[in-house]
Each structure stands twice: as C-alpha cells, then as structure tokens.
N, C-alpha and C positions, 0 to 999 in steps of 0.2 A: 501373512503380515501386512502393515500400513504400507501402502506404495510398493507393495512386493519386494521390499527389501531383503528378504531373505532368498528369494529366486536370484539374487545377483552373484556373481563370482565372489568367493569369500574374502580372497586378498588382494580384489581390488578397490584402490582408494574411492571412499566415499565421500569424505570432507576433510579438506585442508584449510585452515584457516592462518592469519598473519599474526597471531598470538602465540604460535609454537605447537598448535595441536594438528594431527593427521590420524584420520582413523577409516579402518577398511570397514567395507560393510559388514564382516563379521564381526569386528569391534562393537559397531554401530548396534546390531541385535542382539550382541552382549549385553549392551547397557541399557537395552529397551527390556529385556529378560530381566535384568536386575531390579528394574522398575517394578516389574510386573510380581516381583517376589515380595515387593514391600505390602501387597494386598492392600492397597489404598482404598477407599470407599470413593465410590463414583461422585465427584465434588467439583468444585470452581477453583481454579488454581491460577494465579495470577504469576503470568510468566514475564519478567522483566528481560527483554531482549537486548542483545547488543549482536553485531555479525561476526558471531563466532562458534565454535564447534559446541560449548557445553550449552548455549541458548538453545542451538538446533538439534541436539539428542533430546533434549527434555521435551520439546515438542512432538518430536517423533515418538517420543515413549508415551505421551499422554494420549495422542491419537491412537497409538495402536492399542493402550491399556482402557480405553475408554474413559478418560479423566475428560474434564472441560476446560481447556486453558484460553484465559484472555491475554493476548499477545499485546504487551504494553513495551514502550522504548524503557531502556533501564535509565535513560536521561530524562525522564517524563518530572516535571517540577514535583516535587514532594507534597505540596499541598493539592494538585490536583489529584495526584495518586491516592491519596488519601480520602478525598471526596469520592473516589471511584470504590475504594475500599468501604466505607460507610455504606455505600449502595449495595455494593454486592457481596460483601462479607466472605471473601475467599478462605477457604480451610487451609490452603498451603501457599506459599510463595516459592517459584523456582527463581533463583537470583545469582548474579554474580557474587563470589565469596566475599568481595569487599564490603557488600551490602547489609551482610549478615547480621551484624551488632546493630545497627541503624534500624533493621526492620525488626529483630527480635523473634521470639518463637524457639521451637525446639528444633535442633538441627537433625534429620533423619536420614538424609543420603547426600553424597558429593560425587561429581564427575565433572570432569574437563573446566576445573575453575567454576564451578557452580555449584550451589548448594539447594535443598529442598529443606524448606522452613514449615514447621506445624503452627498455624496460628491459633486463637483461641474461639475461633468462629467453627460452630459445627457445622457439618453438611446440611443441606436442604433440599427438597424436592427439585428437581430439573427435568426437563423433558427427555425421554429414551433417546430420542435420535438428534438431540443437541450434540453437536462435536466439538464447536470450536467458538470464540467469541473476537471480534474485531471490532475497534471503535470506528465510528462513523469519520472522525476527527481526531486523529491521534495526537496532534498536537496541542488541542487544547482541553485533552482529559473529558471529552464530551461523555456524559452518561449514556447516550444512546449507541447502542452496539448492534452490529449484524449478528443473527444467529445462523450459524451455519449446521447443515446436517450432516450425518455420515453418508457418504459417496460423493458431496460437492467437491472436494478437495481431489479425491481421487478422479474423477470424471474430468475434471478441469486439467490436472497433470497429465493424464494420458492423451486427451485430445489435442493440447497446446504441443507435447512430446512429437505426436504424429504430423501436426501441420508444420511444425519446424524439422521433422525428420531427424531429431536427436538420435544418437547410436550411444554407444558403450565408449567411442572415442573422445566423446565432449568432453570440455572442461569448462563446465560453465562459472561465470563471475556473478557472484552475489555481491553487489556495489550497495544497493538498493535496502533499505532495513528490512529484516525478515519479519516485522510487525506491520508491514506496509505490504498490502494484499499483492502487488507486483513483484516486489522481491520475494514472497512467500513463493508465489508460483515459479520464479526462476528456480529456486531450490527443488520445488515437487517435480516439476516438468523434466528435470534432469536426473534425480534420483530414480523416478519411475522407470526410466530408461536404461539405468545402470552406468549413469556418467557420473563424473565427479564434479564436486560442487566447490569452489574457492571462495571461502566466506571474509570479506575484507572490511575491516574497520577503517583504515586510511583512507582519506576522503580523495576526491579526484584531482586536488590541487597541490598534492602531496607527492612527489617522485617515489615516495616507497611505494605507493599504489600501483603505480605502471611498472615498478620492477618486480614487484611481487607478481604480477601478471606475466609480465615476460619469462622471469625464471621459473614459473609453475604452467608454463605454456596454455595460459586460458584462451579458449577457442570461441567462446560466445558471451557477448555484453549485452546488457538491457540498461537503458537509460530513459531518464525522465526530459522533457524540454531542458529544464534550466540543466541537467547534465551535459548535454550536447553543447549548451553555451558555453559552458565552463572549458569543454575540450577542444573547441575551437580557439578559445584564446589563448591555452597553453600550448596551440599546435599540434594538437594530436595526429593530425594527416602528414606530421613528419617524424612522427615515433616509430620505431623500428620494432613491430609486434607481429613478426611472420606468421604465427599461429592463431592469430585472432581472425576468425572467417566470417563471422555473422555479428551483426551490429542490430539490435531491435531498440524500439522505443514503445512507452506507454507511459500511462499516468498525466496524460493532458496533450493537447495539440500543439505540435510543431507550427512554427511560421512558416508559411511557403519557402522563404530563404533559407532558413535552417533545413527543411525537409530537402531542399534541392541540393543543399550543400552537402549533406551526409550520403545522399542517393547518389549523386555525382561521384563523390570519393569513393565510396565501396565498386562501383561500376568501373572506374578506371583502375582499383587495385585487385580486381577479382574476387570481392567480397559480395557478401548478402547484407542489403538492409531491409527490415522488416518491420513496417508500422503495423502497431496492434491498437487495441483499444479494450479496456476492461473497467470493470468496478467491484469494490468491497463485496457488493450485493451477488455478484455473480462468480465470485470466489477467483476474481481477476479477468482473465481475458476471455474476450466474447467475439472478437474480430481480429482477421488477419488478412493482410496484403502480400500477396506474392512478390518476392523481391524482383523479379523480371519485369514488373509492372510499375516500381516505385517512381521511374521520372514520366511515366506515362500518366501515372494517377496522383501528383502531388497533392498531398493534404488530406488523402482518401485514408480510411482506416480498413479498407477491403471488404471482405465480407465473412459471414460467420464461419467460426471455427467449426471441425468436424461434430455432428450431432447437436448443432445448435442452430437456431434461425433467428434472423433479424427481421424487424418489421416497423413499419410507420403507425402511430396512433392519429387520428384525425387526419389522414393522409391527405394531402393537397397535390393534385395532377398538375404539372404544367405543360404548357404548349409544346416546350422542347422535349419532352417524354422524361422528363425528371420529374421527383414528387419530393415534397417537404411534408414533415410531421414531427412528434415526438419518437425519439428512438425507444423501441421496445426490444424484448429479447427472449427467446424460450430456449430452456435446454437442461441437462443434468445436473450444470453446476450453480443454478439458480437457487441462492439459499431462502430460508425459513421465512426471514422477514427481521424486525428491529426489536431490542429491547430498552426501556428507558428505566426500567426498575427491577430488583429481584426477582417479584412475581412473574414478571414476563418471561423469565427462563422455562416456565412451564408452558408456554404455549406452543401450539403446534406449525404446521406450515402454512402460514398467511399469503405466502407468494404463489404456491402451487405451481412452480416450474416456470412462470412468467413475470418478468421485471420490466417497469416502466422506468426508464432511467431519468427523466428530466432533462434530457439534451436534446436540442432541435437539430436535425439530422436532415441531409439532403440524400435522396438516391439518385444516382445518373441513369442513363439510359441503359447501361451494361449493367446495372444492379451492383453497382459500387458505392457504399456509405460515406458520407463526408459530415463532420460535426461543424453546425455553422452558428450555435448561440447554447445558453442554457437555462433552463427555467427555474432551479432550484436554488436557494442562497447560499451556495459553498464556491469557493476559489480552489484553485489549485496552485499554491506558490510554491516554487521551486519544486513542483511535482508533485507535493503534499497537499491532500485536501483539508481545507480549513473552513468550518462553520462560521459564517459571518454573524449568526444567530448566538452561539455559543464564546465567540469572541466578545461581543456586547455583553452578554453575561457576565463573563470574568472582570470587564473594566466596571461595569456598574457597581458589582459587587465589592471592588476593591476602592472605588474613588466615589462612590455613590452619586454618579453624574448622569447627566443625560448624554447620550452619545448612540449614533448610528452607523454601521460600518458597510460600506459597498465596496466595490472596486472591481479590478479584471485578475487574469491570471497572473499578470506581472507586478501588480501591488494592491494592497488594502489601502482605502481611504477611511480613516475613522473622524467622524464629525463629532466635535463636542462644542459647547457654549461656553464653557468657562476657560478663560485664558490661562488662568492659574496652573491649571493640569496640563498644558501644552508639554513643558519640558519632559514630564516622567512617564506619560503614555507610552511612547516608542519605547524608551529602555524596558518599560515593565512587562509589556505584550511581547516584546523579543524574548526576554528571558523566561515567560510563561510558556510560550510556545516552541522556543527553542531554534525558531528562524529569526534569519539574520535579521537586522534593525531597517535594511534599506527594502524589505518587504512592504513597510508600513510608512504610510504619510499621516500625519493628523493636521486637521483644519479647521480653525475656530470660526464659527458663524454665530450670528446673534440668537439665531432660533432654529430649533427643527422644523422644516416645513412640512406641515401635515394638511390632510383634506379636512372636510367636514366631519368625517367619522371618525377623526384622530389617528388615521392610517398615515405611514410615513410616505411623502411623494418621493419616491427613489429618482425619478427623472428630473425632478428638480436639484436633487443632489447631486447626479451625475452631470449635469450644466454647472453647478457650483465646482465642482471638482475639476472641469476641463478651464476653468476661470480663474481659479485660485494658484 
C-alpha cells in the first residue's frame, strides 16, 4: 500500500486534525479500500485541499488506487479554478461537503467531511507513470503543472524520514498547506515512518493553533521563513511546548539574523533546528543541514538528502576553495517535467532524474551549499512560490493594462502606467492569490522601460523600485 500504510500498527493514530477527526492507520487503510471498491477509471481528480483528515485520506486513496490528483487549495479563487478546469477537464472533484452544491456533479462517496463528485468530463489518456500534479504557482492558479511519477513521493518520504531519523513516536505538525510541496512532504515522511500527523487549519497567530499542538503533544514543526517571522513576533520562544523537539525550515531562504535566532533558541533549549531546501520539481526536499552544524553554517541548506546528489552547473571555482553556479540535483524524487495543457499529461519523463533549479548557489570548501540568488521569474512570498509572469497575466486580463511585476521574496512590485488603476490592483491581486495585501506594492510610472528589441529592462525597474 502507498507509504506502507498497511504495515503500521493498526491502532496507532495516523491522522488527527483540529476539525474533530482522529483516524488510526487501520481506519485510513479502510477508507482507501472503500475508494478502491468504487473502481473508478484512471483519471484526473481535482482535490480541493484543506489541512484536515478528509483532504488527506482522499490524496492517500488516489495515490494508492492510481488515480491522478491535482492538489489545489480549497480557497483558490473560483475563476482561477475554473480556468484550470477548462484546461484539464477533471472527471472528479474531491472537495469539502460545503462546496458540493457550488461544484455540482453526482455525489459518489463521502468521508471525513469530504465528498467525491463526478463531473461531466470523460476520462482521457494520461501517461501510465503519471501519479500526481501540483501547480508551480498555487496562488495564481497557473496552468503550468509539475508532473510527478510513481516512486517520487515514496522515495522522498523515505529519504527525508531517514535523514530526520523519524520514529513511530513522532507527532508531526502539518501547518503548511498540504497542496504545497513542503507541507505534503511533512505528511508523507511521517506516515512512512509510522508516526502521527496533526493537520491544522488554524494559523500561527491563533492561540488555538498552539493549544492544539500542546494538548496533542506535537514533536516536530516545519515552517517557511514567514512562519518564523510570525513566531518571533508572537513570542514563540517563551511558549511552553515541552514535547516539541524538532524545528525545520524550508520553502525559501531565511535571513541570517532569523536563522541565527531560531538555531540559537534550539541550542539553548535542547531542540534541533534542521534547515532544508526543496522544490515541487523534486517532490520537495533535496538538501538537509545537520542540526549540530546550524550555528556553524548559518544560511546553509546543507548537503543532499540520502540517495540524492547536488551539483553546480557552469561551475566557477574561486580562490578560497568555494564554487558558484546554478544549483542542480539528481535523485529518485525528481519529477517527470511540466504540463501546460491537457495533452502534456501524456508526456513521458523529460527530466530523466536530473533537475536544474534556476537558483544560483555557492558550495563552500567543506561541500555545504548556500543559495545566493535566483535566475527564474518566481518569488516566494510568505513561503509560497508565486509566478511573476502569471501575476502579470491575471492583471492584464482583468484591467487590460500594461504592467510588469518584479520584486524580492519580501514583496512584489507591480509597475503600471495608468494611475487610475492604482487603488484597484492591490486588493484585486491579493484576493486572487489569497496573499496578504502587504505582499504587493503598486508603482505608477510614465512608461515601461524597454530595450531596442522590446524586452523589459528589469534592471531599470529595480532602480525605480528603490527610488519610489
């Protein structure tokens, strides 16, 4: 069975959520078998995810029974979800019960507050090895998807469980969205080890979040950089959480100051701080920094996880023994490639076990890696990857305007030339992406700077952003 779920102690709690559901491994396996009894055709299923038992058991069942879920946020803007539906024509939806009337379709099955709805779309041919789909930019509903193959999720789960040394005594905290690759890996790596997973809808600023963790004795937490910014503001280091022993980070680069704060806190309190690095294209994690080196290697992602290999493309060797280049990775967790339309779901393995991240990295003299820049047009706002190109597309479609998006992982800059739109753009894109309005800044300029070939001069825009 997927993630060896049927090999774990039957009465052991596998999933507990803050919506009121608790499921043992035996109960999870039972629901998976009920799904199997439906004998659904192999097809695309849009799984509208919340951090709860219902969303999770659906995902586990689809993977085990060879359906192909596209994991999406249940809170994704309806228009953006409809765009994806028009492109990929799912035969089924797995969604919260409260959304059944809105989505329509024939109800076939229900479990833990979720329902399976049959749509009017007929199944169509998809590649035999295609196992799961994730959006490359979940907040914007981008039609560009990452195509996972069978074995990717399992390999990453097992190797991450090994490097973290998870045991059946762990109680992993899934606060990151399960439709986000890092959140999904937290789930997979704990379940494959026979541990328990706490699925939490409450956010980090809600006292109910920490009370749920305390009462249920959560032992391991994984956050993105923004998570740790919040935790520092709310006084996490003064909380009474005696069972919490491991703090991990992924989904973006911490500032050295924040890295030092959390690593120092862990050292003083007898906890572990584990910095990691991963991407959707590698089924989440591909690097791990041993906790005993956290204060010695501040800012490092560490080295490759077991059975993986990190390397640098166009490597430049420096006089001090360090090297710079584009970060690459090889391993069994590398996915097949991308899809931008339905026909792409018939494509085979285009990555062939090797992924070039687009991140510029440094390898120090001892072989530890550090991210120092990014080549691609993506930001990680609040830990979530957001496509600048897709954001431009959304705004141009809605406002019929000229706009260019740039920025850093702290904030997106949206350049426009029509001052009449200035007040409308921030709330609109905040609503579409479900990101806080503070993640965006609108800058009105006379014209978009371009070179003689019509290409946007991004360096000029960066200078303007600093001046305005």
